[in-house]
VEXKOL-977289 format. One line per 10 residues: their letters; for each residue x, y, z negated of N, C-alpha, C, CB. Coordinates in Angstrom, 2 decimals. Each point is the difference from the previous one (the first is absolute). Glycine has a CB too. Example, Ala and Ser with C-alpha at 12.3 -4.5 7.8 and 13.67 -1.06 7.14 Angstrom:
VEXKOL-977289
as = 13.19,-5.69,-7.80,-0.89,1.19,0.00,0.90,1.20,0.00,-1.89,-1.17,-1.25 ~ 1.54,2.22,1.97,0.82,1.19,-0.06,-0.77,1.09,-0.73,1.18,-0.63,2.15
This chain:
VEXKOL-977289
msaasaersh = 34.68,-27.83,4.52,-0.07,1.13,0.63,1.25,0.74,-0.48,-2.56,-0.07,0.24 ~ 3.12,0.25,0.80,1.62,0.73,-0.08,-0.18,1.40,0.02,1.28,-1.76,1.33 ~ -0.13,2.32,-1.84,-0.11,1.60,-0.04,0.18,0.30,1.61,1.18,0.55,-2.70 ~ -0.16,-1.27,3.24,0.02,0.63,1.59,-1.48,-0.05,0.72,2.60,-0.95,0.33 ~ -3.15,-0.05,-0.45,-1.21,-0.36,0.74,-0.97,1.33,-0.36,0.29,-2.93,-0.15 ~ -0.47,2.88,-1.23,-1.01,1.07,-0.39,0.33,1.26,0.54,-0.47,-1.09,-2.00 ~ 1.79,1.60,2.27,0.58,1.18,0.50,-0.30,0.24,1.45,1.74,-0.28,-1.67 ~ -1.49,-0.88,2.17,-0.32,0.09,1.62,-1.38,0.20,-0.12,1.77,-1.58,1.14 ~ -2.74,0.94,-1.73,-1.39,0.28,0.26,-0.25,1.34,-0.29,-0.66,-2.18,-0.46 ~ 1.21,2.57,-0.51,-0.48,1.36,-0.10,0.56,1.14,1.13,-0.17,-0.70,-2.55
dershderpl = 1.42,0.66,3.12,0.54,0.82,0.92,-1.04,-0.04,1.27,2.54,-0.43,-0.94 ~ -3.30,-0.80,0.95,-0.78,0.08,1.28,-1.18,0.61,-0.24,0.90,-1.88,0.88 ~ -1.44,2.25,-2.04,-1.01,0.68,-0.38,-0.05,1.43,0.42,-0.03,-1.56,-1.68 ~ -1.37,2.02,2.04,0.19,1.77,0.09,-0.68,0.30,-1.30,-0.20,0.64,2.78 ~ 0.42,0.81,-3.03,-0.53,0.78,-1.33,-1.63,0.03,0.55,2.48,1.84,-0.86 ~ -2.69,-1.68,2.11,-1.43,0.04,0.50,-0.97,-0.96,-0.17,0.97,1.08,1.37 ~ -0.03,-2.44,-1.90,-1.01,-1.10,0.00,-0.12,-0.46,-1.53,0.58,-0.82,2.54 ~ -0.33,1.82,-3.51,-0.04,-0.35,-1.33,-1.13,0.93,-0.62,2.57,-0.76,-0.05 ~ -3.92,0.56,0.62,-1.01,0.67,-0.81,-0.07,-0.27,-1.49,-1.19,-0.04,2.03 ~ 1.18,-1.21,-2.27,-0.24,-0.19,-1.52,1.14,0.61,-1.00,-1.26,-2.19,0.72
iaeanrlmdr = 2.39,2.05,-0.09,1.14,0.79,-0.96,-0.21,1.37,-0.25,1.64,-1.39,0.84 ~ -2.16,1.85,0.47,-0.22,1.57,0.21,-1.26,0.12,-1.08,0.81,0.41,2.92 ~ -1.65,-1.16,-2.90,-1.24,0.31,-0.97,0.62,-0.23,-1.51,-2.06,-0.93,1.82 ~ 2.77,-0.01,-2.04,0.67,-0.37,-1.06,0.70,1.37,-1.04,0.37,-2.34,1.69 ~ 0.44,2.79,-0.65,0.77,0.97,-0.32,-0.74,1.48,-0.25,1.71,-1.47,1.28 ~ -2.88,1.69,-0.56,-0.83,0.81,-0.20,-0.65,-0.24,-1.28,-0.10,0.28,2.29 ~ -0.30,-1.38,-2.68,-0.73,-0.10,-1.50,1.03,0.26,-1.09,-1.70,-1.83,0.78 ~ 3.14,1.48,-0.50,0.69,0.26,-1.06,0.26,1.40,-0.12,0.84,-2.12,0.11 ~ -0.72,2.94,0.85,-0.11,1.36,-0.06,-1.25,0.76,-0.55,1.45,-0.39,1.75 ~ -2.42,-0.13,-1.81,-1.31,0.50,-0.46,-0.24,-0.49,-1.55,-0.96,-0.07,2.57
lpgyrveiig = 1.87,-1.04,-2.84,-0.40,-0.61,-1.35,1.06,-0.53,-0.72,-2.03,-0.54,0.84 ~ 2.96,1.77,-1.30,1.11,0.08,-0.67,0.16,-1.20,-1.05,-0.13,2.51,0.47 ~ 1.00,-3.36,-0.34,-0.16,-1.11,-1.46,-0.50,-1.31,0.68,-0.88,1.87,-2.08 ~ -0.18,-1.93,3.03,-0.42,-1.04,0.20,1.04,-0.99,0.84,-2.22,1.26,-0.32 ~ 1.98,-2.38,0.16,0.53,-1.07,0.93,-0.62,-0.24,1.12,0.70,-0.92,-1.65 ~ -0.15,0.98,2.71,-0.80,-0.42,1.44,0.76,-1.05,0.44,-0.85,2.22,0.82 ~ 0.25,-3.43,-0.46,0.72,-1.27,0.83,-0.66,-0.26,1.16,0.70,-1.13,-1.90 ~ -0.23,0.51,2.57,-0.84,-0.90,1.36,0.24,-1.44,-0.09,0.33,1.87,1.74 ~ -1.39,-2.61,-2.28,0.32,-1.36,0.12,-1.37,-0.85,1.07,1.49,0.23,-2.82 ~ -1.05,-1.07,3.46,-0.82,-0.70,1.01,-0.78,1.19,0.60,-0.21,-2.38,-1.25
gqllvtpppd = 0.71,3.25,1.72,-0.47,1.13,0.96,-1.05,0.96,-0.65,0.39,-1.62,1.98 ~ -0.30,1.56,-3.25,-0.91,0.74,-0.93,0.55,1.03,-1.07,-1.27,-2.03,0.33 ~ 0.82,3.10,-0.33,0.57,0.89,-0.99,-0.59,-0.20,-1.35,0.41,1.60,1.77 ~ 0.86,-1.70,-2.83,-0.48,-0.27,-1.31,0.58,1.08,-0.81,-0.21,-2.50,0.30 ~ -0.68,3.20,-0.82,0.27,1.34,-0.94,0.08,-0.19,-1.50,-1.25,1.24,1.68 ~ 2.20,-0.98,-2.22,-0.04,-0.34,-1.54,0.12,1.46,-0.80,1.26,-2.58,0.33 ~ -2.14,2.69,-1.18,0.39,1.39,-0.94,1.25,-0.13,-0.76,-2.40,0.48,-0.41 ~ 2.68,0.62,0.03,1.32,0.13,-0.96,-0.08,-0.96,-1.09,0.24,2.43,0.40 ~ 0.70,-2.99,-0.77,0.21,-0.91,-0.95,-0.57,0.67,-1.56,2.20,-1.04,1.64 ~ -2.76,0.39,-2.48,-0.12,0.63,-1.13,1.17,-0.14,-1.04,-2.35,-0.26,0.54
vpharaltkl = 2.34,0.90,-1.73,1.45,-0.13,-0.81,-0.04,-1.56,-0.45,0.18,2.71,-1.08 ~ -1.04,-3.57,0.46,0.37,-1.38,-0.02,0.52,-0.63,1.01,-1.42,-0.03,-1.29 ~ 1.12,0.26,2.64,0.67,-0.62,0.99,1.39,0.53,0.33,-2.20,-0.50,0.76 ~ 2.52,1.61,-1.00,1.37,0.51,0.01,0.77,-0.63,-1.13,-0.74,2.17,1.00 ~ 0.23,-2.22,-2.34,0.44,-0.57,-1.03,0.69,-1.51,0.33,-1.82,1.50,-1.26 ~ 0.86,-2.33,1.53,0.26,-1.36,0.52,0.86,-0.14,0.97,-1.90,-0.46,-0.54 ~ 2.35,1.35,1.58,1.03,0.12,0.88,1.24,0.14,-0.77,-1.46,0.96,1.69 ~ 1.53,0.01,-2.50,0.95,0.47,-0.62,0.77,-1.34,-0.95,-1.38,2.59,0.15 ~ 0.31,-3.16,-0.79,0.31,-1.39,-0.92,0.49,-0.88,0.72,-1.62,0.19,-1.39 ~ 1.18,-0.48,2.97,0.28,-0.86,0.74,1.40,0.10,0.41,-2.26,-0.10,0.50
mrpfitagld = 2.70,1.29,-0.30,1.30,0.20,0.80,1.19,-0.32,-0.83,-1.05,1.79,1.36 ~ 0.86,-1.72,-2.76,0.99,-0.04,-0.97,0.91,-1.22,0.10,-1.53,1.28,-1.38 ~ 0.62,-2.78,1.37,0.52,-1.06,0.19,0.85,-0.29,1.25,-1.77,-0.43,-1.38 ~ 1.27,0.78,2.54,0.86,0.09,1.20,1.17,0.57,0.21,-1.72,-0.11,0.60 ~ 1.71,1.44,-1.34,1.07,0.91,-0.13,1.26,-0.74,-0.81,-1.81,2.07,0.03 ~ 1.09,-2.52,-1.36,1.02,-0.77,-1.04,0.58,-1.25,0.72,-1.40,0.70,-2.19 ~ 0.96,-1.27,3.11,0.28,-1.24,0.82,1.00,0.51,0.84,-2.24,-1.15,-0.03 ~ 2.53,2.21,0.44,1.04,0.52,0.85,-0.48,0.10,1.34,1.69,-0.90,-1.38 ~ -3.00,0.84,1.62,-0.39,0.12,1.37,-0.05,1.19,0.85,-1.04,-1.62,-0.81 ~ 1.52,2.81,-0.02,-0.35,1.28,0.36,1.52,0.35,0.35,-2.36,0.58,-1.55
dgetevlqgi = 3.27,-1.30,1.82,1.32,0.29,0.13,0.49,-1.12,0.93,0.24,1.20,-2.30 ~ 0.67,-0.87,3.27,0.79,-1.07,0.62,-0.76,-0.44,1.37,0.92,-0.84,-2.44 ~ -1.33,-0.30,2.61,-0.59,-0.52,1.10,-1.62,0.39,0.17,1.87,-1.88,-0.26 ~ -2.54,2.24,-0.81,-1.39,0.39,-0.22,-0.30,1.29,-0.45,-0.25,-2.09,-0.42 ~ -0.90,2.51,0.67,-0.89,1.45,-0.63,-1.09,-0.36,-0.33,0.77,1.62,1.26 ~ -1.16,-0.93,-2.64,-1.46,-0.15,-0.33,-0.33,1.36,0.23,-0.09,-1.91,-1.72 ~ -1.20,1.91,2.47,-0.15,1.19,0.39,-1.89,-0.11,-0.04,2.81,0.41,1.61 ~ -3.43,0.94,-1.74,-1.20,0.22,0.02,-0.57,0.85,1.33,0.35,-0.27,-2.55 ~ -1.65,-0.54,3.05,-0.67,0.84,0.73,0.51,0.27,1.47,-0.58,0.84,-2.20 ~ 1.38,-1.81,2.83,0.52,0.07,1.25,-0.71,-1.07,0.96,2.21,0.87,-1.07
glwlptdsed = -2.30,-0.17,2.32,-0.84,-0.83,1.10,0.59,-1.03,0.35,-0.89,1.66,0.88 ~ 0.09,-2.72,-0.66,0.45,-1.43,0.51,-0.67,-0.08,1.51,0.04,-1.29,-2.61 ~ 0.64,1.20,3.69,-0.66,-0.18,1.25,-0.45,-1.41,0.15,1.34,1.80,0.96 ~ -2.89,-2.10,-0.59,-0.42,-1.00,-0.01,-0.26,-0.82,1.38,-0.64,1.04,-2.07 ~ 0.75,-2.38,2.38,0.08,-0.61,1.25,-1.75,-0.13,0.37,2.70,-1.43,-0.49 ~ -3.51,1.86,-0.45,-1.52,-0.42,0.17,-0.77,0.68,1.06,0.00,-0.41,-2.33 ~ 0.53,1.68,2.65,-0.79,0.59,1.20,1.35,1.25,0.36,-3.28,-0.49,-0.90 ~ 2.92,1.12,2.00,0.94,0.72,0.52,0.11,1.46,-0.65,-0.35,-1.44,2.04 ~ -0.41,1.61,-3.21,0.56,1.29,-0.82,-0.10,-0.41,-1.04,-0.52,1.76,1.08 ~ 0.56,-2.92,-1.72,-0.34,-0.14,-1.62,1.31,0.02,-0.69,-2.14,-1.47,0.25
yaipdlavve = 1.88,1.97,-1.26,1.13,0.41,-1.02,-0.77,-0.07,-1.45,1.45,1.75,1.78 ~ -0.59,-2.29,-2.52,-0.44,0.00,-1.76,0.98,0.74,-0.42,-1.01,-2.25,-0.54 ~ 0.36,2.69,-0.91,1.01,0.85,-0.90,-0.25,-0.56,-1.67,-0.15,2.47,1.85 ~ 0.94,-3.80,-1.78,0.05,-0.59,-1.20,0.33,1.12,-1.44,0.80,-2.24,1.68 ~ -1.22,2.06,-2.75,0.25,0.52,-1.15,1.53,0.05,-0.32,-2.29,-0.77,-0.62 ~ 2.63,-0.63,0.73,1.41,-0.21,-0.21,0.68,-0.69,0.79,-0.43,0.21,-1.83 ~ 1.67,-0.35,2.05,0.76,-1.00,1.03,1.42,-0.17,-0.56,-1.34,0.79,2.20 ~ 1.67,-1.93,-1.98,1.41,-0.09,-0.11,0.49,-0.46,1.42,-0.05,-0.55,-2.60 ~ 1.13,1.33,3.09,0.43,0.14,1.50,1.67,-0.27,-0.04,-2.09,1.97,0.72 ~ 2.32,-2.30,0.67,1.22,0.01,0.20,0.79,1.43,-0.09,-0.69,-2.04,1.28
adiddhlien = 1.89,2.07,-1.45,0.70,1.15,-0.22,0.19,1.03,1.22,1.04,-1.46,-1.70 ~ -1.27,0.67,2.86,0.26,0.57,1.27,-1.23,0.37,0.73,2.00,-1.27,0.05 ~ -3.31,1.60,-0.92,-1.26,0.13,0.50,0.03,1.50,0.63,-1.15,-1.76,-1.80 ~ 1.94,2.46,1.87,-0.03,1.34,0.77,0.46,-0.40,1.39,0.54,1.60,-2.04 ~ 0.16,-2.47,2.26,0.15,-0.44,1.51,-0.93,-0.66,0.59,1.94,-0.11,-0.35 ~ -3.17,-0.26,-0.30,-0.85,-0.88,0.72,-1.65,0.78,0.08,1.68,-2.35,-0.95 ~ -1.56,3.81,0.88,-0.97,0.91,0.20,-0.94,-0.51,1.54,1.77,2.07,-1.48 ~ -3.06,-2.27,1.37,-0.84,-0.31,1.11,-0.78,1.19,0.47,-0.13,-2.29,-0.81 ~ -0.51,2.69,0.03,-1.06,1.35,0.39,-0.69,0.52,-1.27,-0.64,-0.98,2.40 ~ 0.25,2.19,-2.42,-0.84,0.48,-0.77,0.69,-0.12,-1.52,-2.03,-0.58,1.77
nsydpvcfrl = 3.33,0.58,-1.95,0.30,-0.47,-1.30,-0.12,-1.24,-0.66,-0.41,1.84,0.03 ~ 0.35,-2.63,1.01,-0.33,-1.58,-0.46,1.22,-0.74,0.59,-2.80,0.03,0.09 ~ 3.42,-1.20,-0.84,0.93,-0.87,0.42,-0.42,-1.39,0.42,1.30,1.32,-1.39 ~ -0.33,-1.99,1.93,0.05,-1.34,0.47,-0.17,-0.54,-1.26,1.42,0.06,2.05 ~ -2.42,-1.10,-2.25,-0.14,-0.95,-1.01,0.95,-0.75,-0.31,-1.81,0.03,0.48 ~ 2.58,-0.43,0.30,1.34,-0.94,-0.19,0.78,0.73,-1.09,0.24,-0.90,2.58 ~ -0.42,2.15,-3.06,0.78,0.55,-0.72,-0.65,0.00,-1.50,0.96,1.27,2.11 ~ -2.16,-1.95,-2.38,-0.74,-0.21,-1.07,0.09,-1.55,-0.75,-1.43,1.89,1.22 ~ 2.13,-1.84,-2.47,-0.02,-1.16,-0.61,-1.19,-0.20,-0.85,2.33,0.05,0.16 ~ -2.68,1.05,-0.62,-1.50,-0.25,-0.74,-0.85,1.40,-0.02,1.07,-1.95,-1.74
vlevtssnwk = -2.24,1.68,1.85,-0.98,1.01,-0.19,-0.89,-0.09,-1.04,0.19,0.22,2.06 ~ -0.68,1.13,-2.74,-0.66,-0.25,-1.09,-1.07,1.12,-0.02,2.00,-1.19,-1.17 ~ -3.44,0.93,0.56,-1.03,0.79,0.07,-0.60,-0.26,-1.42,-0.31,-0.03,2.65 ~ -0.11,1.71,-2.91,-0.93,-0.17,-1.18,-1.30,0.41,0.29,1.74,0.32,-1.47 ~ -2.66,-1.15,1.02,-1.20,0.29,0.43,-0.50,1.43,-0.26,-0.32,-2.35,-0.28 ~ -0.74,2.95,1.14,-0.61,1.31,-0.29,-1.61,-0.39,-0.04,2.04,1.60,1.26 ~ -2.83,-0.83,-0.74,-1.33,-0.09,0.43,-0.30,-0.85,0.99,-0.12,1.95,-0.63 ~ 0.97,-1.93,1.80,-0.20,-0.98,1.04,0.86,-1.33,-0.24,-0.50,1.98,1.59 ~ 0.39,-2.53,-2.49,0.59,-1.06,-0.38,-0.13,-1.33,1.00,-0.38,1.12,-2.29 ~ -0.60,-0.91,3.18,-0.31,-1.20,0.71,1.14,0.16,1.16,-2.80,-0.24,-0.62
ndlktkvaay = 3.26,1.30,0.83,1.12,0.30,1.02,1.12,-0.84,-0.44,-0.67,2.41,0.52 ~ 1.16,-2.31,-1.77,1.16,-0.55,-0.37,-0.15,-1.54,-0.21,0.62,2.23,-0.98 ~ -1.73,-2.81,0.78,-0.17,-1.28,-0.23,-0.43,-0.76,1.27,-0.49,0.64,-2.33 ~ 0.13,0.03,3.38,-0.68,-0.70,0.99,0.87,0.59,1.47,-2.67,-0.23,-1.59 ~ 2.44,1.57,2.09,0.59,0.50,1.00,1.40,-0.04,0.24,-1.73,1.08,-0.22 ~ 2.43,-0.55,-0.88,1.44,-0.28,-0.02,0.67,-1.13,-0.26,-0.18,1.80,-0.45 ~ -0.49,-2.68,-0.08,0.37,-1.48,0.02,0.58,-0.54,1.16,-1.67,-0.24,-1.39 ~ 0.38,0.38,2.46,0.42,-0.26,1.29,0.98,0.84,0.93,-2.04,-0.92,-0.34 ~ 2.09,2.20,-0.08,0.79,0.79,0.84,1.65,-0.13,-0.43,-2.24,1.65,0.31 ~ 2.30,-2.00,-1.62,1.39,-0.14,-0.46,0.46,-1.31,0.36,-0.29,1.52,-1.84
aeakvpvyvv = -0.60,-2.68,1.90,0.27,-1.42,0.48,0.54,0.11,1.37,-1.84,-1.05,-1.36 ~ 1.18,1.75,2.11,0.19,-0.06,1.58,1.16,0.95,0.07,-2.56,-0.44,0.94 ~ 3.01,1.23,-1.74,1.31,0.82,0.19,0.97,-0.96,-0.80,-1.04,2.65,0.15 ~ 0.73,-3.80,-0.73,0.94,-0.90,-0.56,0.87,0.50,-1.09,-0.07,-0.97,2.08 ~ -0.48,1.83,-2.62,0.67,0.59,-1.59,-0.34,-1.26,-0.70,-0.51,2.87,-0.20 ~ 2.04,-3.15,-0.35,0.15,-1.23,-0.68,-1.02,0.02,-1.50,2.73,-0.19,1.19 ~ -2.74,1.18,-1.78,-0.69,-0.19,-1.39,-0.98,1.43,0.22,2.25,-1.42,-1.82 ~ -3.24,1.12,1.16,-1.08,0.97,-0.16,-0.71,-0.08,-1.43,-0.32,-0.16,2.55 ~ 0.56,1.31,-3.39,-0.51,-0.12,-1.21,-1.14,1.12,-0.15,2.28,-1.04,-0.88 ~ -3.41,0.73,0.26,-1.07,0.76,-0.25,-0.18,0.07,-1.37,-0.92,-0.49,2.01
vdrkhqrvhv = 0.87,1.75,-2.90,-0.43,0.42,-1.14,-1.73,0.20,0.13,2.58,1.11,-0.48 ~ -3.30,-1.89,-0.29,-1.31,-0.17,0.41,-0.59,0.68,-1.13,0.11,-2.15,1.39 ~ -0.39,3.59,-1.36,-0.48,0.54,-1.14,-1.78,-0.29,-0.18,2.22,1.87,0.27 ~ -2.36,-2.17,0.90,-1.78,-0.43,0.08,-0.22,-1.26,-1.00,-0.37,0.66,2.84 ~ 1.16,-1.67,-2.42,-0.22,-1.36,-0.75,1.12,-0.33,-1.15,-1.09,-0.89,2.27 ~ 1.85,1.82,-2.56,0.98,-0.01,-1.07,0.82,-1.20,0.24,-1.45,1.19,-1.65 ~ 2.09,-1.53,2.68,1.11,-0.96,0.41,0.90,0.43,0.84,-1.33,-1.53,-0.28 ~ 2.54,0.90,0.58,1.10,0.25,0.96,-0.06,-1.08,0.93,1.45,1.18,-1.58 ~ -1.50,-0.82,2.74,-0.04,-1.12,1.10,1.57,0.29,0.74,-3.12,-0.08,0.49 ~ 3.64,-1.44,-0.51,1.45,-0.20,0.83,-0.49,-0.72,1.17,1.79,-0.22,-2.01
ltdpsgddya = -1.64,0.68,3.12,-0.10,-0.68,1.47,1.38,-0.34,0.56,-2.11,1.36,0.54 ~ 2.61,-2.46,0.06,0.97,-0.39,0.51,-0.24,-0.87,1.17,0.91,0.38,-2.05 ~ 0.20,-0.59,2.83,-0.16,-1.01,1.37,-1.04,0.60,0.96,0.47,-2.23,-1.36 ~ -0.20,3.52,1.90,-1.03,0.27,1.06,0.04,-1.08,1.13,0.19,2.52,-0.50 ~ -1.45,-2.66,0.98,-0.43,-0.93,1.31,-1.10,0.49,0.66,0.72,-1.96,-0.99 ~ -0.36,2.50,2.05,-1.29,0.60,0.82,-0.19,1.30,-0.64,-1.29,-2.24,0.54 ~ -0.29,2.27,-0.99,-0.69,1.09,-0.49,-0.22,-0.20,-1.51,-1.06,0.37,2.25 ~ 1.76,-1.27,-3.03,-0.05,-0.25,-1.21,1.46,-0.43,-0.69,-2.48,-0.52,0.59 ~ 2.43,0.12,-1.90,1.16,-0.50,-0.71,-0.45,-1.19,-0.47,0.99,2.05,-0.61 ~ 0.02,-2.96,0.81,-0.19,-1.44,-0.35,-0.22,-0.08,-1.53,1.51,-0.83,1.97
thrfhspgqq = -0.93,1.53,-2.63,0.32,-0.16,-1.47,-0.83,1.34,-0.62,2.68,-1.31,0.28 ~ -3.79,1.21,-1.27,-0.50,1.18,-0.52,-0.42,-0.43,-1.57,-0.84,0.99,2.53 ~ 1.66,-0.47,-3.31,-0.07,-0.32,-1.18,-0.62,1.36,-0.94,2.03,-1.88,0.62 ~ -2.71,1.88,-1.70,-0.27,1.00,-0.53,0.32,-0.27,-1.69,-1.71,0.62,2.17 ~ 2.01,0.58,-2.88,0.31,-0.27,-1.22,-0.73,1.20,-1.20,2.33,-1.26,1.26 ~ -2.51,0.70,-2.33,-0.95,0.70,-0.90,0.79,0.56,-1.20,-1.96,-1.54,0.71 ~ 1.46,2.58,-1.21,0.61,0.39,-1.42,0.55,-0.96,-0.82,-1.48,1.53,-0.01 ~ 2.81,-1.58,-0.39,0.46,-0.70,-0.95,0.93,-1.01,0.78,-2.04,0.44,-1.62 ~ 1.91,-0.11,3.02,1.24,-0.99,0.81,1.05,0.77,0.42,-1.53,-1.56,0.99 ~ 2.77,1.13,-0.75,1.06,0.49,0.72,0.16,-0.43,1.23,0.89,0.25,-1.80
vtlpdsigak = -0.71,0.67,2.88,0.18,-0.38,1.31,1.45,0.09,0.40,-2.29,0.72,0.45 ~ 3.00,-1.59,0.10,1.37,0.19,0.35,-0.39,-0.21,1.79,1.61,-1.06,-2.67 ~ -1.05,2.30,3.22,-0.27,0.08,1.57,0.95,-1.07,0.71,-0.60,2.66,-0.07 ~ 0.55,-2.93,1.35,0.87,-0.95,0.49,1.54,0.48,0.32,-2.20,-1.00,0.89 ~ 3.08,0.32,-0.62,1.28,0.41,-0.11,0.33,0.70,1.46,0.62,-1.98,-1.87 ~ -1.58,1.79,2.87,0.30,0.64,1.23,0.11,1.42,-0.09,-1.05,-1.73,1.04 ~ 0.60,2.75,-1.92,0.13,1.12,-0.24,1.33,0.48,-0.20,-2.04,-0.26,-0.66 ~ 2.85,-0.60,0.05,1.29,0.28,-0.19,0.60,0.01,-1.26,-0.38,1.03,1.75 ~ -0.34,-1.17,-2.75,0.19,0.02,-1.57,-1.22,-0.78,-0.45,1.27,2.38,-0.28 ~ -0.97,-2.58,-1.30,-0.99,-0.77,-0.61,-0.82,1.47,-0.79,1.59,-2.87,-0.34
vtldvaeila = -2.72,2.97,0.66,-0.99,1.00,-0.83,-1.20,-0.77,-0.53,0.61,2.03,1.47 ~ -0.73,-1.90,-2.71,-1.07,-0.56,-0.73,-1.22,1.14,-0.41,1.89,-1.82,-0.90 ~ -3.07,1.69,1.23,-1.07,1.24,-0.38,-0.86,-0.63,-1.00,-0.15,1.24,2.33 ~ 0.08,-0.28,-3.43,-0.88,-0.12,-1.17,-1.34,0.11,0.50,1.61,0.95,-1.59 ~ -2.58,-1.79,1.72,-1.14,0.30,0.48,-1.00,0.86,-0.93,0.49,-2.05,1.30 ~ -0.69,1.98,-2.37,-0.78,0.71,-0.99,0.90,1.48,0.23,-0.87,-2.30,-1.97 ~ 2.16,2.34,1.91,0.47,1.23,-0.27,-0.38,1.06,1.17,1.86,-1.19,-1.39 ~ -1.75,0.38,2.69,-0.40,0.86,0.95,-1.40,0.32,0.36,1.94,-0.70,0.61 ~ -2.99,-0.28,-0.88,-1.52,0.44,0.08,-0.36,0.95,-1.06,-0.62,-2.17,0.94 ~ 1.37,2.02,-2.14,-0.20,1.32,-1.07,0.24,1.22,0.53,0.68,-1.22,-1.74
agqargdd = 0.61,1.10,2.51,0.36,1.52,0.48,-1.00,0.40,1.05,2.56,-0.25,-0.36 ~ -3.25,-0.56,0.97,-1.03,0.42,1.18,-1.19,0.16,-0.56,1.00,-1.17,1.72 ~ -1.17,1.45,-2.84,-1.74,0.42,-0.71,0.51,1.20,-0.53,-1.41,-2.37,-0.93 ~ 0.31,3.19,0.78,-0.17,1.18,-0.46,0.05,-0.16,-1.48,-1.24,0.76,2.01 ~ 2.32,0.16,-2.65,-0.06,-0.04,-1.39,-1.23,0.28,-0.73,2.11,0.53,0.30 ~ -2.46,-1.40,-1.45,-1.18,0.08,-0.59,-0.90,-0.92,0.41,0.42,2.05,-0.29 ~ -0.25,-2.83,1.38,-0.86,-0.93,0.62,0.19,-1.36,-0.81,0.15,1.24,2.39 ~ -1.43,-1.76,-2.71,-0.03,-1.25,-0.87,0.86,-1.05,0.87,-2.50,0.49,-1.20
């Protein structure tokens, strides 16, 4: 999917033909802090993140920034929209993304950007963890996002999915506490994640 083809497709659409996006925007107005996405023609509504979720994201950003991915050719950003090819109004909002530095030039619609700009997307699971482990796997694979990382707080492991093919990833590895995860070089730098450290950050303090 090229930026040009996505932008042409968007130009041909009328705002009157966007009922789901209109409803998504109404929900965001009524529910400040909630994340509203459209995947597979369905609205997904996620409550505001808890403190451990936010803490895990802060911990995760550090190795990406230390590796130099927030300067030069790429940026490390939270909560930006990714326009999906799965349906006419689909978009997702990953928790964290490594994107091309010229992403501003590739806005599609509804504050969402062409997937060709995304080198990596990352989700930290919340109460609706099945969306991250199933629904979004298919969506990001179809968008051809090269690397998808899931910090699975429900099952206490980190998933790394690579090699998108159709509506799935050909390679899906999961890692448990005590392991180090080195992400693919395709993101632009060597980044190694400490699974135990990240999962610990994602738990409420005082939890066993």
